[in-house]
MARSE-971095 format. One record per residue (C-alpha): x, y, z. Coordinates in Angstrom, 3 decimals. Example, Ala and Ser with C-alpha at 12.3 -4.5 7.8 and 13.67 -1.06 7.14 Angstrom:
+----------+----------+----------+
|       c1 |       c2 |       c3 |
+----------+----------+----------+
|   12.300 |   -4.500 |    7.800 |
|   13.670 |   -1.060 |    7.140 |
+----------+----------+----------+
***
This chain:
+----------+----------+----------+
|       c1 |       c2 |       c3 |
+----------+----------+----------+
|   10.609 |   16.501 |   13.021 |
|   10.657 |   12.854 |   13.977 |
|    8.708 |   10.465 |   11.720 |
|    7.707 |    6.923 |   12.610 |
|    7.619 |    5.084 |    9.251 |
|    5.425 |    1.951 |    9.448 |
|    5.925 |   -0.793 |    6.854 |
|    4.690 |   -4.337 |    6.303 |
|    6.619 |   -6.740 |    4.105 |
|    8.938 |   -4.093 |    2.661 |
|   11.401 |   -1.416 |    3.763 |
|   14.080 |   -1.743 |    5.129 |
|   14.326 |   -5.335 |    3.888 |
|   16.121 |   -6.085 |    0.626 |
|   12.940 |   -7.450 |   -0.957 |
|    9.298 |   -6.516 |   -0.524 |
|    6.568 |   -4.033 |   -1.346 |
|    7.160 |   -0.257 |   -1.568 |
|   10.843 |   -0.726 |   -0.720 |
|   12.176 |    1.663 |   -3.364 |
|    9.535 |    4.306 |   -2.673 |
|   10.242 |    4.308 |    1.083 |
|   13.995 |    4.503 |    0.528 |
|   13.644 |    7.455 |   -1.855 |
|   11.330 |    9.214 |    0.590 |
|   13.676 |    8.798 |    3.555 |
|   16.756 |    9.841 |    1.577 |
|   14.968 |   12.801 |    0.030 |
|   13.781 |   14.171 |    3.401 |
|   17.167 |   14.247 |    5.073 |
|   16.141 |   17.238 |    7.193 |
|   13.868 |   14.949 |    9.233 |
|   14.649 |   12.022 |   11.498 |
|   13.064 |    8.624 |   10.815 |
|   12.289 |    5.699 |   13.091 |
|   11.440 |    2.553 |   11.107 |
|    8.897 |    0.088 |   12.493 |
|    8.764 |   -2.879 |   10.106 |
|    6.630 |   -6.031 |   10.036 |
|    8.215 |   -8.874 |    8.055 |
|    6.295 |  -11.449 |    6.024 |
|    8.620 |  -14.442 |    5.898 |
|   11.767 |  -15.959 |    7.318 |
|   13.381 |  -15.655 |    3.914 |
|   12.779 |  -11.918 |    3.903 |
|   14.481 |  -11.536 |    7.264 |
|   17.425 |  -13.721 |    6.196 |
|   18.010 |  -11.537 |    3.134 |
|   18.728 |   -8.605 |    5.452 |
|   18.299 |   -4.855 |    5.089 |
|   19.352 |   -2.363 |    2.489 |
|   21.936 |    0.228 |    3.479 |
|   20.122 |    2.880 |    5.484 |
|   20.883 |    6.629 |    5.391 |
|   22.077 |    8.454 |    8.528 |
|   18.685 |   10.108 |    9.131 |
|   17.320 |    6.688 |   10.181 |
|   17.939 |    6.707 |   13.911 |
|   16.133 |    3.499 |   14.904 |
|   14.829 |    0.301 |   13.322 |
|   12.490 |   -2.048 |   15.154 |
|   11.149 |   -5.171 |   13.485 |
|    8.615 |   -7.879 |   14.280 |
|    7.511 |  -10.950 |   12.284 |
|    3.989 |  -11.415 |   11.020 |
|    4.794 |  -14.894 |    9.707 |
|    5.378 |  -16.432 |   13.112 |
|    4.626 |  -15.717 |   16.740 |
|    5.849 |  -17.921 |   19.559 |
|    3.608 |  -18.376 |   22.539 |
|    4.567 |  -15.526 |   24.840 |
|    3.847 |  -17.625 |   27.899 |
|    1.380 |  -15.100 |   29.267 |
|   -1.207 |  -16.817 |   31.472 |
|   -4.238 |  -14.649 |   32.018 |
|   -6.089 |  -14.644 |   35.274 |
|   -9.828 |  -14.932 |   35.558 |
|  -10.422 |  -11.185 |   35.281 |
|   -8.158 |  -10.875 |   32.230 |
|   -9.846 |  -13.851 |   30.568 |
|  -13.211 |  -12.191 |   31.129 |
|  -11.927 |   -8.962 |   29.565 |
|  -10.601 |  -10.859 |   26.569 |
|  -13.846 |  -12.771 |   26.105 |
|  -15.849 |   -9.542 |   26.144 |
|  -13.551 |   -7.641 |   23.757 |
|  -12.991 |  -10.468 |   21.296 |
|  -16.668 |  -11.347 |   21.371 |
|  -17.506 |   -7.750 |   20.456 |
|  -14.901 |   -7.807 |   17.674 |
|  -16.304 |  -11.038 |   16.243 |
|  -19.871 |   -9.725 |   16.500 |
|  -18.909 |   -6.530 |   14.676 |
|  -17.227 |   -8.530 |   11.906 |
|  -20.169 |  -10.893 |   11.493 |
|  -22.623 |   -7.996 |   11.408 |
|  -20.561 |   -5.887 |    8.999 |
|  -22.150 |   -5.309 |    5.578 |
|  -20.097 |   -5.963 |    2.484 |
|  -17.929 |   -2.965 |    1.710 |
|  -18.625 |   -2.639 |   -1.991 |
|  -22.019 |   -4.002 |   -2.895 |
|  -23.798 |   -4.587 |    0.396 |
|  -25.131 |   -7.916 |   -0.840 |
|  -24.254 |   -9.625 |    2.422 |
|  -25.989 |   -7.150 |    4.692 |
|  -28.277 |   -8.768 |    7.192 |
|  -31.372 |   -7.608 |    5.366 |
|  -30.076 |   -8.614 |    1.961 |
|  -29.588 |   -5.035 |    0.706 |
|  -27.197 |   -2.180 |    1.240 |
|  -26.917 |   -1.154 |    4.870 |
|  -27.631 |    2.476 |    5.739 |
|  -24.831 |    4.786 |    6.822 |
|  -26.078 |    4.774 |   10.406 |
|  -25.736 |    0.995 |   10.520 |
|  -22.225 |    1.189 |    9.123 |
|  -21.334 |    3.766 |   11.766 |
|  -22.582 |    1.558 |   14.577 |
|  -20.559 |   -1.388 |   13.266 |
|  -17.453 |    0.796 |   12.923 |
|  -17.765 |    2.097 |   16.501 |
|  -18.289 |   -1.427 |   17.769 |
|  -15.264 |   -2.778 |   15.886 |
|  -13.026 |    0.105 |   16.985 |
|  -14.009 |   -0.151 |   20.649 |
|  -13.326 |   -3.887 |   20.660 |
|   -9.991 |   -3.453 |   18.862 |
|   -8.710 |   -0.864 |   21.329 |
|  -10.044 |   -2.901 |   24.233 |
|   -7.876 |   -5.804 |   23.084 |
|   -4.908 |   -3.456 |   22.692 |
|   -5.318 |   -2.149 |   26.233 |
|   -5.569 |   -5.702 |   27.533 |
|   -2.346 |   -6.613 |   25.696 |
|   -0.587 |   -3.584 |   27.194 |
|   -1.782 |   -4.390 |   30.724 |
|   -1.241 |   -8.156 |   30.640 |
|    1.755 |   -8.517 |   28.318 |
|    0.402 |  -10.080 |   25.119 |
|   -2.503 |  -11.832 |   23.415 |
|   -0.850 |  -14.569 |   21.356 |
|   -2.076 |  -17.412 |   23.549 |
|   -5.531 |  -15.899 |   24.037 |
|   -6.112 |  -15.385 |   20.299 |
|   -5.144 |  -19.017 |   19.689 |
|   -7.344 |  -20.371 |   22.455 |
|  -10.500 |  -22.406 |   22.185 |
|  -12.355 |  -19.482 |   23.737 |
|  -11.571 |  -17.306 |   20.711 |
|  -12.965 |  -19.938 |   18.332 |
|  -16.088 |  -20.325 |   20.446 |
|  -16.628 |  -16.554 |   20.495 |
|  -16.346 |  -16.504 |   16.723 |
|  -18.834 |  -19.361 |   16.455 |
|  -21.371 |  -17.569 |   18.667 |
|  -21.071 |  -14.447 |   16.526 |
|  -21.661 |  -16.476 |   13.351 |
|  -24.774 |  -18.088 |   14.831 |
|  -26.223 |  -14.844 |   16.243 |
|  -29.317 |  -13.267 |   14.648 |
|  -28.433 |  -10.727 |   11.967 |
|  -25.055 |  -12.297 |   11.125 |
|  -23.805 |  -12.469 |    7.549 |
|  -25.707 |  -15.015 |    5.521 |
|  -22.537 |  -16.837 |    4.477 |
|  -21.163 |  -16.783 |    8.040 |
|  -24.101 |  -18.815 |    9.298 |
|  -22.905 |  -21.758 |    7.204 |
|  -19.402 |  -21.789 |    8.774 |
|  -18.210 |  -25.169 |   10.026 |
|  -15.472 |  -25.949 |   12.530 |
|  -12.648 |  -26.020 |    9.920 |
|  -13.869 |  -22.661 |    8.616 |
|  -13.870 |  -21.150 |   12.108 |
|  -10.357 |  -22.448 |   12.795 |
|   -9.107 |  -20.964 |    9.518 |
|  -10.659 |  -17.560 |   10.217 |
|   -9.425 |  -17.522 |   13.824 |
|   -5.863 |  -18.287 |   12.674 |
|   -5.987 |  -15.491 |   10.103 |
|   -7.334 |  -12.960 |   12.619 |
|   -4.663 |  -13.960 |   15.130 |
|   -1.969 |  -13.286 |   12.540 |
|   -3.457 |   -9.921 |   11.581 |
|   -3.731 |   -8.811 |   15.224 |
|   -0.157 |   -9.701 |   16.227 |
|    0.843 |   -6.003 |   16.274 |
|   -1.445 |   -5.597 |   19.318 |
|    1.057 |   -7.566 |   21.413 |
|    4.137 |   -5.526 |   20.447 |
|    5.918 |   -3.191 |   22.878 |
|    6.167 |   -0.354 |   20.358 |
|    3.688 |    2.061 |   21.924 |
|    5.488 |    3.384 |   24.995 |
|    6.877 |    6.902 |   25.422 |
|   10.293 |    5.758 |   24.166 |
|    8.762 |    4.122 |   21.065 |
|    6.023 |    5.355 |   18.790 |
|    4.821 |    7.590 |   21.599 |
|    7.913 |    9.763 |   21.077 |
|    7.484 |   10.523 |   17.363 |
|    5.774 |   13.594 |   15.946 |
|    3.963 |   11.711 |   13.184 |
|    3.274 |    8.107 |   12.147 |
|    3.419 |    7.464 |    8.412 |
|    2.044 |    4.065 |    7.348 |
|    3.357 |    2.970 |    3.947 |
|    0.225 |    0.834 |    3.425 |
|   -3.143 |    0.151 |    4.970 |
|   -4.195 |   -2.972 |    6.843 |
|   -1.666 |   -4.513 |    9.225 |
|    0.957 |   -1.857 |    8.407 |
|   -1.310 |    0.904 |    9.715 |
|   -2.396 |   -1.004 |   12.841 |
|    0.614 |    0.167 |   14.930 |
|   -0.237 |    3.714 |   13.870 |
|   -3.797 |    3.275 |   15.125 |
|   -2.485 |    2.140 |   18.512 |
|    0.034 |    4.998 |   18.706 |
|   -2.847 |    7.384 |   18.018 |
|   -5.007 |    5.686 |   20.652 |
|   -2.369 |    5.515 |   23.399 |
|   -0.297 |    8.641 |   22.739 |
|   -2.332 |   10.831 |   20.374 |
|    0.277 |   10.624 |   17.572 |
|   -1.288 |   11.772 |   14.257 |
|   -1.461 |    9.131 |   11.519 |
|   -0.780 |    9.530 |    7.800 |
|   -1.688 |    6.568 |    5.556 |
|   -0.285 |    6.143 |    2.037 |
|   -1.709 |    3.479 |   -0.279 |
|   -0.315 |    2.973 |   -3.746 |
|   -2.091 |   -0.376 |   -3.826 |
|   -5.238 |   -0.649 |   -1.701 |
|   -4.728 |   -3.495 |    0.771 |
|   -8.416 |   -4.404 |    0.829 |
|   -8.450 |   -4.752 |   -2.971 |
|   -5.342 |   -6.939 |   -2.793 |
|   -7.070 |   -9.152 |   -0.233 |
|  -10.137 |   -9.519 |   -2.467 |
|   -7.970 |  -10.517 |   -5.442 |
|   -5.992 |  -13.031 |   -3.376 |
|   -9.071 |  -14.594 |   -1.791 |
|  -10.795 |  -15.023 |   -5.152 |
|   -7.871 |  -17.177 |   -6.315 |
|   -7.630 |  -19.164 |   -3.067 |
|   -9.536 |  -22.390 |   -2.526 |
|  -11.560 |  -21.351 |    0.510 |
|  -15.175 |  -21.842 |    1.480 |
|  -17.694 |  -19.013 |    1.009 |
|  -17.955 |  -18.624 |    4.784 |
|  -14.201 |  -18.074 |    5.167 |
|  -14.093 |  -15.587 |    2.294 |
|  -17.074 |  -13.646 |    3.657 |
|  -15.721 |  -13.438 |    7.214 |
|  -12.205 |  -12.439 |    6.168 |
|  -13.565 |   -9.853 |    3.733 |
|  -15.707 |   -8.395 |    6.520 |
|  -12.754 |   -8.336 |    8.939 |
|  -10.399 |   -6.601 |    6.504 |
|  -13.169 |   -4.228 |    5.441 |
|  -13.797 |   -3.235 |    9.063 |
|  -10.054 |   -2.768 |    9.673 |
|   -9.709 |   -0.612 |    6.545 |
|  -12.699 |    1.501 |    7.581 |
|  -11.199 |    2.044 |   11.038 |
|   -7.848 |    3.076 |    9.541 |
|   -9.524 |    5.556 |    7.185 |
|  -11.757 |    6.888 |    9.949 |
|   -8.940 |    7.598 |   12.401 |
|   -6.214 |    8.740 |    9.993 |
|   -5.454 |   12.442 |    9.909 |
|   -4.768 |   12.355 |    6.171 |
|   -4.832 |    9.636 |    3.499 |
|   -2.698 |    9.838 |    0.370 |
|   -3.798 |    7.472 |   -2.418 |
|   -1.405 |    7.037 |   -5.303 |
|   -4.062 |    7.551 |   -7.979 |
|   -7.761 |    8.147 |   -8.526 |
|   -8.439 |    4.410 |   -8.856 |
|   -7.149 |    3.838 |   -5.300 |
|   -8.983 |    6.945 |   -4.134 |
|  -12.334 |    5.557 |   -5.328 |
|  -11.715 |    2.337 |   -3.411 |
|  -10.945 |    4.290 |   -0.255 |
|  -14.071 |    6.406 |   -0.569 |
|  -16.230 |    3.312 |   -1.016 |
|  -14.620 |    1.880 |    2.125 |
|  -15.661 |    4.909 |    4.168 |
|  -12.774 |    7.361 |    3.804 |
|  -13.767 |   11.004 |    4.247 |
|  -13.192 |   12.853 |    0.975 |
|  -11.802 |   15.840 |    2.886 |
|   -8.934 |   13.682 |    4.162 |
|   -7.814 |   12.428 |    0.750 |
|   -4.799 |   13.889 |   -1.104 |
|   -3.677 |   12.161 |   -4.280 |
|    0.134 |   11.907 |   -4.406 |
|    1.537 |   10.040 |   -7.386 |
|    4.463 |    7.682 |   -6.716 |
|    7.821 |    9.095 |   -7.671 |
|   10.156 |    7.361 |  -10.116 |
|   13.713 |    8.101 |  -11.171 |
|   13.552 |    9.868 |  -14.511 |
|   17.326 |   10.120 |  -14.921 |
|   17.781 |    6.441 |  -15.825 |
|   15.524 |    6.952 |  -18.868 |
|   16.822 |   10.395 |  -19.865 |
|   19.263 |    9.213 |  -22.543 |
|   16.558 |    7.320 |  -24.420 |
|   13.792 |    9.838 |  -23.811 |
|   15.762 |   12.856 |  -25.008 |
|   16.789 |   11.419 |  -28.364 |
|   15.076 |   13.591 |  -30.958 |
|   16.698 |   12.261 |  -34.133 |
|   14.798 |    8.986 |  -34.187 |
|   17.787 |    6.965 |  -32.970 |
|   15.902 |    6.079 |  -29.810 |
|   13.874 |    3.494 |  -31.765 |
|   15.898 |    0.443 |  -32.768 |
|   13.174 |   -1.027 |  -34.988 |
|   10.063 |    0.844 |  -36.206 |
|    8.316 |   -2.509 |  -36.851 |
|    8.621 |   -3.855 |  -33.294 |
|    6.133 |   -3.968 |  -30.455 |
|    7.510 |   -4.203 |  -26.908 |
|    5.908 |   -5.545 |  -23.745 |
|    7.783 |   -5.103 |  -20.430 |
|    6.771 |   -6.402 |  -17.017 |
|    6.442 |   -9.377 |  -14.709 |
|    5.029 |  -12.417 |  -16.481 |
|    1.906 |  -13.605 |  -14.651 |
|   -1.755 |  -14.322 |  -15.520 |
|   -2.931 |  -10.802 |  -14.555 |
|   -0.869 |   -9.387 |  -17.439 |
|   -2.941 |  -11.397 |  -19.948 |
|   -0.154 |  -12.220 |  -22.386 |
|   -2.505 |  -14.775 |  -23.957 |
|   -4.685 |  -11.968 |  -25.322 |
|   -1.553 |  -10.104 |  -26.391 |
|   -0.354 |  -13.082 |  -28.468 |
|   -3.747 |  -13.493 |  -30.123 |
|   -3.776 |   -9.752 |  -30.786 |
|   -0.322 |   -9.966 |  -32.350 |
|   -1.645 |  -12.625 |  -34.728 |
|   -4.143 |  -10.014 |  -35.969 |
|   -1.361 |   -7.408 |  -36.254 |
|    0.695 |   -9.742 |  -38.432 |
|   -2.171 |   -9.995 |  -40.900 |
|   -1.995 |   -6.220 |  -41.487 |
|    1.747 |   -5.730 |  -40.977 |
|    3.625 |   -8.983 |  -41.729 |
|    7.046 |   -7.568 |  -40.821 |
|    6.071 |   -6.697 |  -37.253 |
|    7.862 |   -8.397 |  -34.360 |
|    6.895 |   -8.694 |  -30.676 |
|    9.455 |   -8.620 |  -27.876 |
|    8.245 |   -9.784 |  -24.454 |
|   10.770 |   -8.612 |  -21.868 |
|   10.464 |   -9.741 |  -18.264 |
|   10.890 |  -12.528 |  -15.745 |
|    8.130 |  -14.832 |  -14.484 |
|    6.481 |  -14.116 |  -11.158 |
|    7.813 |  -15.953 |   -8.121 |
|    6.586 |  -19.452 |   -7.521 |
|    5.539 |  -22.295 |   -9.795 |
|    2.545 |  -20.401 |  -11.190 |
|    4.758 |  -17.799 |  -12.885 |
|    7.007 |  -20.394 |  -14.509 |
|    4.000 |  -22.429 |  -15.645 |
|    2.352 |  -19.350 |  -17.180 |
|    5.560 |  -18.439 |  -19.028 |
|    5.792 |  -21.957 |  -20.443 |
|    2.164 |  -21.750 |  -21.560 |
|    2.804 |  -18.433 |  -23.330 |
|    5.873 |  -19.803 |  -25.120 |
|    3.912 |  -22.837 |  -26.276 |
|    1.115 |  -20.629 |  -27.587 |
|    3.601 |  -18.394 |  -29.412 |
|    5.168 |  -21.440 |  -31.076 |
|    1.713 |  -22.647 |  -32.114 |
|    0.480 |  -19.308 |  -33.475 |
|    3.732 |  -18.313 |  -35.181 |
|    5.710 |  -21.236 |  -36.620 |
|    9.342 |  -20.383 |  -37.254 |
|    9.563 |  -18.483 |  -40.517 |
|   12.365 |  -18.651 |  -43.079 |
|   12.960 |  -16.622 |  -46.232 |
|   14.003 |  -19.646 |  -48.260 |
|   14.123 |  -23.431 |  -48.177 |
|   17.738 |  -23.421 |  -47.009 |
|   17.408 |  -20.679 |  -44.330 |
|   16.893 |  -21.162 |  -40.627 |
|   13.441 |  -20.188 |  -39.346 |
|   12.900 |  -17.427 |  -36.838 |
|    9.875 |  -16.829 |  -34.594 |
|    8.543 |  -13.234 |  -34.639 |
|    7.849 |  -13.450 |  -30.878 |
|   10.831 |  -13.415 |  -28.499 |
|   10.933 |  -13.870 |  -24.720 |
|   13.837 |  -12.041 |  -23.087 |
|   14.999 |  -10.812 |  -19.677 |
|   16.740 |   -7.615 |  -18.629 |
|   20.500 |   -8.016 |  -18.495 |
|   20.899 |  -10.182 |  -21.571 |
|   23.098 |   -9.269 |  -24.539 |
|   20.185 |   -7.821 |  -26.543 |
|   18.495 |   -6.060 |  -23.600 |
|   21.275 |   -4.827 |  -21.300 |
|   19.089 |   -2.321 |  -19.403 |
|   15.457 |   -1.465 |  -18.776 |
|   15.694 |    1.740 |  -20.807 |
|   17.087 |   -0.172 |  -23.800 |
|   14.142 |   -2.560 |  -23.593 |
|   11.690 |    0.308 |  -24.097 |
|   13.886 |    1.852 |  -26.778 |
|   14.041 |   -1.358 |  -28.810 |
|   10.607 |   -0.895 |  -30.392 |
|    8.237 |    1.636 |  -31.857 |
|    5.225 |    0.986 |  -29.590 |
|    5.022 |   -0.223 |  -25.992 |
|    1.989 |   -2.413 |  -25.204 |
|    0.251 |   -3.100 |  -21.891 |
|   -2.357 |   -5.884 |  -22.011 |
|   -3.256 |   -6.351 |  -18.320 |
|   -6.681 |   -7.318 |  -17.009 |
|   -5.763 |   -6.284 |  -13.451 |
|   -3.519 |   -3.326 |  -12.714 |
|   -3.054 |   -0.834 |   -9.935 |
|   -0.562 |    1.904 |  -10.786 |
|    1.049 |    0.870 |  -14.128 |
|    4.755 |    1.375 |  -13.436 |
|    5.855 |   -0.036 |  -16.789 |
|    3.613 |    2.469 |  -18.541 |
|    5.236 |    5.403 |  -16.722 |
|    8.692 |    4.066 |  -17.584 |
|    7.685 |    3.926 |  -21.255 |
|    6.459 |    7.524 |  -20.992 |
|    9.820 |    8.625 |  -19.548 |
|   11.434 |    6.997 |  -22.591 |
|    9.187 |    8.965 |  -24.952 |
|    7.428 |    5.868 |  -26.284 |
|    3.954 |    5.795 |  -27.821 |
|    1.791 |    3.305 |  -25.918 |
|   -1.270 |    1.094 |  -26.385 |
|   -2.873 |    0.009 |  -23.105 |
|   -5.943 |   -1.743 |  -21.762 |
|   -8.378 |    0.325 |  -19.706 |
|   -7.698 |   -1.117 |  -16.236 |
|   -6.693 |    0.382 |  -12.897 |
|   -5.145 |    3.836 |  -13.157 |
|   -4.123 |    3.510 |  -16.832 |
|   -6.384 |    6.267 |  -18.190 |
|   -5.364 |    8.626 |  -15.391 |
|   -1.662 |    7.987 |  -16.012 |
|   -1.845 |    8.257 |  -19.798 |
|   -3.972 |   11.400 |  -19.827 |
|   -4.480 |   11.405 |  -23.589 |
|   -0.850 |   10.681 |  -24.525 |
|   -1.524 |    7.103 |  -25.674 |
|   -4.205 |    4.803 |  -27.017 |
|   -6.457 |    2.898 |  -24.594 |
|   -8.624 |   -0.116 |  -25.495 |
|  -10.941 |   -2.414 |  -23.498 |
|   -9.298 |   -5.368 |  -21.707 |
|   -9.645 |   -8.910 |  -23.087 |
|  -10.286 |   -7.553 |  -26.589 |
|   -7.453 |   -8.752 |  -28.875 |
|   -9.004 |   -7.222 |  -31.995 |
|   -9.198 |   -3.714 |  -30.486 |
|   -5.639 |   -4.042 |  -29.190 |
|   -4.439 |   -5.092 |  -32.637 |
|   -6.204 |   -2.225 |  -34.428 |
|   -4.631 |    0.344 |  -32.081 |
|   -1.157 |   -1.141 |  -32.556 |
|   -1.504 |   -1.162 |  -36.356 |
|   -2.706 |    2.451 |  -36.335 |
|    0.473 |    3.586 |  -34.543 |
|    2.807 |    1.339 |  -36.530 |
|    1.575 |    2.946 |  -39.751 |
|    1.863 |    6.550 |  -38.522 |
|    5.411 |    7.465 |  -37.343 |
|    4.554 |   11.162 |  -36.971 |
|    1.686 |   10.359 |  -34.612 |
|    3.973 |    8.061 |  -32.626 |
|    6.489 |   10.868 |  -32.239 |
|    3.871 |   13.373 |  -31.077 |
|    2.369 |   10.976 |  -28.543 |
|    5.804 |    9.963 |  -27.261 |
|    6.879 |   13.571 |  -26.715 |
|    3.624 |   14.408 |  -24.938 |
|    3.933 |   11.287 |  -22.768 |
|    7.455 |   12.170 |  -21.662 |
|    6.431 |   15.744 |  -20.798 |
|    3.509 |   14.458 |  -18.717 |
|    5.674 |   11.943 |  -16.876 |
|    8.291 |   14.572 |  -16.030 |
|    5.588 |   16.831 |  -14.644 |
|    3.693 |   14.309 |  -12.499 |
|    5.668 |   11.150 |  -11.764 |
|    9.173 |   12.121 |  -10.657 |
|   10.797 |   11.461 |   -7.288 |
|   11.153 |   15.188 |   -6.717 |
|    7.426 |   15.934 |   -6.903 |
|    6.688 |   13.024 |   -4.570 |
|    9.174 |   14.152 |   -1.923 |
|    8.037 |   17.779 |   -2.122 |
|    4.409 |   16.738 |   -1.651 |
|    5.121 |   14.656 |    1.459 |
|    7.344 |   17.340 |    2.978 |
|    4.444 |   19.773 |    2.800 |
|    1.985 |   17.191 |    4.143 |
|    4.233 |   16.433 |    7.127 |
|    4.417 |   20.095 |    8.079 |
|    0.677 |   20.568 |    7.605 |
|   -0.249 |   17.633 |    9.839 |
|    2.128 |   18.542 |   12.654 |
|    1.176 |   22.218 |   12.545 |
|   -2.507 |   21.324 |   12.964 |
|   -2.038 |   18.642 |   15.605 |
|   -2.477 |   19.515 |   19.285 |
|    0.614 |   19.567 |   21.482 |
|    0.735 |   16.174 |   23.219 |
|    3.754 |   16.858 |   25.407 |
|    5.739 |   19.949 |   26.270 |
|    9.448 |   19.636 |   25.497 |
|   11.575 |   22.531 |   26.783 |
|   15.241 |   23.427 |   26.839 |
|   17.259 |   24.431 |   29.902 |
|   15.939 |   27.983 |   29.703 |
|   12.365 |   26.718 |   29.778 |
|   11.603 |   27.678 |   26.195 |
|    9.390 |   25.181 |   24.305 |
|   10.741 |   23.060 |   21.471 |
|    7.979 |   22.319 |   18.940 |
|    9.270 |   18.989 |   17.535 |
|   10.723 |   15.806 |   18.994 |
|   14.011 |   16.648 |   17.191 |
|   13.951 |   20.402 |   16.523 |
|   16.167 |   22.084 |   13.995 |
|   18.254 |   23.577 |   16.806 |
|   19.403 |   20.095 |   17.790 |
|   21.620 |   19.971 |   14.700 |
|   23.535 |   23.108 |   15.757 |
|   25.895 |   22.936 |   18.784 |
|   24.659 |   25.026 |   21.710 |
|   22.753 |   24.945 |   24.984 |
|   19.491 |   24.247 |   23.158 |
|   20.662 |   20.713 |   22.268 |
|   19.784 |   19.637 |   25.805 |
|   16.037 |   19.096 |   25.722 |
|   13.946 |   17.752 |   28.574 |
|   10.332 |   16.720 |   28.995 |
|    8.261 |   18.665 |   31.487 |
|    6.633 |   16.386 |   34.037 |
|    3.570 |   18.540 |   34.358 |
|    1.498 |   19.904 |   31.550 |
|    0.965 |   23.222 |   33.386 |
|    3.080 |   26.294 |   32.580 |
|    5.744 |   27.344 |   35.066 |
|    3.723 |   30.235 |   36.420 |
|    0.990 |   27.769 |   37.400 |
|    3.330 |   25.747 |   39.651 |
|    2.630 |   25.702 |   43.361 |
|   -0.556 |   25.911 |   45.387 |
|   -3.521 |   27.595 |   43.770 |
|   -4.272 |   31.185 |   44.798 |
|   -7.506 |   31.572 |   46.733 |
|   -9.993 |   34.089 |   45.453 |
|  -10.655 |   37.151 |   47.654 |
|  -13.877 |   36.735 |   49.561 |
|  -16.439 |   39.490 |   48.875 |
|  -16.891 |   42.031 |   51.674 |
|  -20.262 |   42.407 |   53.390 |
|  -22.419 |   45.251 |   52.220 |
|  -21.540 |   48.533 |   53.854 |
|  -17.932 |   47.655 |   54.629 |
|  -14.917 |   49.018 |   52.838 |
|  -16.665 |   52.320 |   52.108 |
+----------+----------+----------+
***
């Protein structure tokens, strides 16, 4: 079958989110054909180029989200009236939308009933598709979404009775900021991806994330009836909440953008044929945002187990370079809470003075990551002055900061193998990739109870509350003192990882989901060969074998061949008494 893979800020670019997962999925399903529709996030991402694509990728179409030149479309009076009506409805739906999680911003001050949420969702969806139809008819909405009329429509919605409490306080700078953000998010409406030779020709749209990535899939479903599959390994709405909490924005801007992204997420979940969260933590978010439980299928992300096989299969104890070493692996940023880890290690040293801590990883991009790394190094130097065995020896700090590729840590697997216990100290975590990698290596782990950690560990490691250095230290000391327990937990962790988190199980799951969705979807167009026999998929299996069936054509009419021509008139009934 032919799959339209929708991405935002990732595949097929060299850098970005979900790049490795998408590449493994496409390469693993070589029996299908893939069309890639990618939205890029920055000019730098586009300049870095694409990864090498496999032959089953037949088409790649890209569009930037980071910039949009004025398309030069000048709307007439009728088109301007249509835009004002649709955008006004969209703004009104956003301003009337209750908060997704706690309902504290509902117009009445409490949680809105389900009926109210349904009305808001219908209103938002109708306005969204009205804008999409206007963009298709008139050629684009970039200028209209940047116009003064859009800002005025947003202002009227904020001042209307029943609007969000925080929205009523919005000032002109707030309205301009929200309007600019909405214009960026709605740029996919102006793309020419939805014709019969684009997304209208695929058998299935698979969005690699929610939010803007799934928006082209919504339009393909609306215009051409293409079924939509949405995969979220990190819930986009949750990511928006985390980003907005760190940004310096007014309460009105945060409330309006949260309502907009919440309404978009609800529309994606409502219209999707199936939704595949990567873990139960993401699944709970989706359910709270309105996803139907019957549509949800948990599919864990697949990871390459072979790169960790050499370390994980060592049974003679040689896989552990130092039984008195704790290892932390990941990207150094505030969410990983290395400050608590260092304070916890100070408690560990009181019970086990010979213990060492190796922090392996690079700082996050941008100045914040480098600043946080410098802060952690300064704290480590303060907590653990360089120690020396004698007055003439050189001191050595028990905490080391290293990066993969150095002489002491040549590979990621060797980083996990260098210690007895792997530690995860995060306060915010989605799917803990570093934890799964440690499990593949057969390491015993101590983790904080955040995100999907408990689900991933499944009883094969110790879990403690976040931001609790004493509890983290006690768990680490317990494993450092009990090598037999470490071995049992490590073996159980590796067995669990091989069962649930491999690339093979991920690809097999999506292959079955693809077939299930297409088999249950109504036939949108009738493709036949020269003999008139129907071909079920856009690229059927027969197309890969030379023969007459490789020439497929699209029937102009949806009626069967025997129905062609003028209709046959029914025989008029004879008067009573005749025909005897």
